[in-house]
KEPANU-123670 format. One record per residue (C-alpha): x, y, z; residue in one letter; chain; residue number from 1. Coordinates in pm, 1 decimal, padded with zeros to 6 digits, m for minus. Layout:
N
u	v	w	code	unit	pos
X	Y	Z	a	A	NUM
...
***
This chain:
87
u	v	w	code	unit	pos
03464.5	m04020.4	03778.0	x	A	1
03317.0	m04114.5	03441.9	x	A	2
03002.9	m03932.7	03326.8	x	A	3
02695.2	m04149.6	03378.3	x	A	4
02433.2	m04198.9	03103.0	x	A	5
02074.8	m04268.7	03182.1	x	A	6
01939.8	m04598.6	03052.2	x	A	7
01642.2	m04820.0	03113.0	x	A	8
01634.2	m05193.4	03195.9	x	A	9
01355.8	m05434.2	03268.8	x	A	10
01369.9	m05637.9	03591.6	x	A	11
01138.9	m05900.6	03736.7	x	A	12
00946.9	m05765.7	04038.5	x	A	13
01126.3	m06017.7	04260.9	x	A	14
01469.5	m05899.4	04133.7	x	A	15
01391.7	m05529.7	04192.5	x	A	16
01255.7	m05615.0	04540.9	x	A	17
01567.3	m05804.2	04633.4	x	A	18
01791.8	m05532.2	04493.7	x	A	19
01612.3	m05266.1	04694.3	x	A	20
01637.7	m05467.8	05016.1	x	A	21
02004.0	m05535.4	04951.8	x	A	22
02080.0	m05174.4	04862.4	x	A	23
01917.9	m05058.7	05194.8	x	A	24
02117.7	m05306.3	05395.5	x	A	25
02443.6	m05196.4	05227.8	x	A	26
02352.3	m04824.6	05231.1	x	A	27
02396.0	m04810.1	04857.0	x	A	28
02173.5	m04723.2	04560.3	x	A	29
02015.0	m04983.6	04335.1	x	A	30
02191.1	m04814.0	04047.5	x	A	31
02533.0	m04848.8	04215.8	x	A	32
02469.5	m05223.5	04273.3	x	A	33
02370.6	m05274.8	03912.8	x	A	34
02677.8	m05082.8	03783.4	x	A	35
02902.6	m05290.2	04018.3	x	A	36
02750.6	m05617.1	03896.8	x	A	37
02792.8	m05521.3	03538.0	x	A	38
03153.4	m05427.3	03598.4	x	A	39
03219.4	m05760.8	03768.7	x	A	40
03055.5	m05962.6	03501.3	x	A	41
03260.3	m05792.0	03229.5	x	A	42
03588.1	m05805.6	03418.6	x	A	43
03872.3	m05971.9	03220.5	x	A	44
04119.8	m06162.9	03439.7	x	A	45
04468.4	m06015.0	03394.9	x	A	46
04640.6	m06350.6	03326.6	x	A	47
04376.8	m06480.4	03080.7	x	A	48
04400.1	m06448.0	02710.3	x	A	49
04075.1	m06640.4	02677.0	x	A	50
03772.0	m06412.5	02665.7	x	A	51
03519.3	m06706.0	02701.6	x	A	52
03653.0	m06780.1	03045.2	x	A	53
03545.0	m06440.1	03171.5	x	A	54
03182.5	m06541.1	03125.8	x	A	55
03221.2	m06850.2	03342.1	x	A	56
03116.3	m06771.9	03700.9	x	A	57
03357.1	m07044.1	03829.1	x	A	58
03658.2	m06874.8	03661.5	x	A	59
03729.5	m06694.8	03978.7	x	A	60
03812.2	m07026.9	04148.2	x	A	61
04100.2	m07103.0	03912.4	x	A	62
04423.0	m07119.0	04110.3	x	A	63
04248.6	m07091.3	04447.2	x	A	64
04306.1	m07452.7	04564.4	x	A	65
04599.8	m07670.9	04634.3	x	A	66
04659.0	m08045.1	04631.4	x	A	67
04919.1	m08294.5	04741.9	x	A	68
04839.2	m08495.8	04428.1	x	A	69
05097.3	m08406.9	04156.3	x	A	70
04869.9	m08571.8	03901.1	x	A	71
04548.4	m08399.7	03999.3	x	A	72
04443.0	m08299.9	03659.5	x	A	73
04494.0	m08657.0	03534.7	x	A	74
04307.3	m08796.1	03831.4	x	A	75
04016.0	m08556.0	03830.8	x	A	76
03747.7	m08818.6	03767.7	x	A	77
03886.8	m09020.2	04061.9	x	A	78
03873.8	m08724.9	04295.3	x	A	79
03540.2	m08578.0	04189.1	x	A	80
03339.1	m08895.7	04112.2	x	A	81
03533.1	m09183.7	04260.9	x	A	82
03557.1	m09345.1	03926.2	x	A	83
03854.3	m09440.4	03708.7	x	A	84
04194.2	m09536.5	03833.1	x	A	85
04427.7	m09315.7	04018.1	x	A	86
04776.3	m09273.2	03888.2	x	A	87
***
């Protein structure tokens, strides 16, 4: 295990309160939850050469869905908003 270094962060009272409650429920420490959240937010997808996408919380959804429409990307406005024409 890596050596841990002490640091200080400022949290809103509501954030710290929710963290403490969540930590108790999961039988973990607040520090462990914070370290885990940092690791997850800095995680780089293995198949992505684009670093900007790692900051997008929706990036984890890429490749999760399927469609019978072979032109889904071209028909995205039609599917999402009901506008435009479908190919």
